[in-house]
Steps between C-alpha positions, in 0.01 A plus 500: 500500500657325199343163586146635526318333207202737518685833517755517222708814434278555197133489599301245298204266543581162653262207528638360825528134590542249783690592815732203440638689200562821694174683438302673775176490300335274246286601208136583570375522141242337277775296331619347828401157632291658778260634239348152476350557847475880493430601139418870547735794540414743779540867408485743794486877480501768767148637541438857393250534786723417794862478610561130560227414754473851639175678402338159443216589739348792307145414389488692170826354370407150619195523274731540200740212556298242688255220419220413744499122542196279548595479870476879544876546535663761274791348303788645300435452131686244293496566127488176304469453123172344374692205353657411834179574690292272276751218539458521878126563517557850640252782444493871585461553875604149605718465808823343382815370661837588351748241617831319469709291738554808719135556589164645396378855438129564449362746246192596300503402134474764230487324162657740253714541190710744706739213569631256240430128511758320712529785750289652777523840665445603863624822658750461781435537872126460526513442875604268779167341589619142539286192545817306578804727560727252324290360216182696418474877443149640459598865470637468147874535550680298231835573666407213732572248224782658300850343494685540830848438366732798442573613147870444557724327751641840599205735454139472611214597273127426527353314203158658537377427149549247222473167685296185445158434652173320434147633548186311602148595602433478875202279574253541783620172651861620502406831662295317763796273576716807561231649724497186711879466510576870567195636686698786658590640158135524397395641839717813470314829468464604137319773306463456121545876448825520697635147528635335817440722802744602774317305770543181302875508556566679829395354835410675826409830338837563334695812593 
């Protein structure tokens, strides 16, 4: 594919650009214009305790990688540097929303030097417990808001880490608004030790 700007014969880093100039992706970095609205870089790793979202319902591993929110729900942790947390009024254990123009993912804040200022860290594939299937993920799956464009015009690749987001503390008023707007999401059966239960998703007794 000699005209593919992203996949040259010699592999090298490319910054991307607008589609009008022949690019299939644009830069999602702290030096891009989007960083004015989304000034943090999301870093996602694969959890050592589960394979994607499989094994996410085991109580003793959930204790290791989860934060119990003030609403009783058990959230995937989000590591955030003290500098960034202080600037946003975020403290350990707060329920936070990680968001960009593609949607919102909820998490539990862990204020730590484990991650550098300017970046946050959340493991991939926390779960598919959606408040709104299109816009709000409560299960802690940052893949819901990563870039959806392919890495190249001729080859697909998932950009599961290294994209721009912002983080804010979730207020009680905001959570109550979601409860009133999406009552069915909050009515699903749920156990803090295991997560969303089978009966919350399957009707008429399932199989």
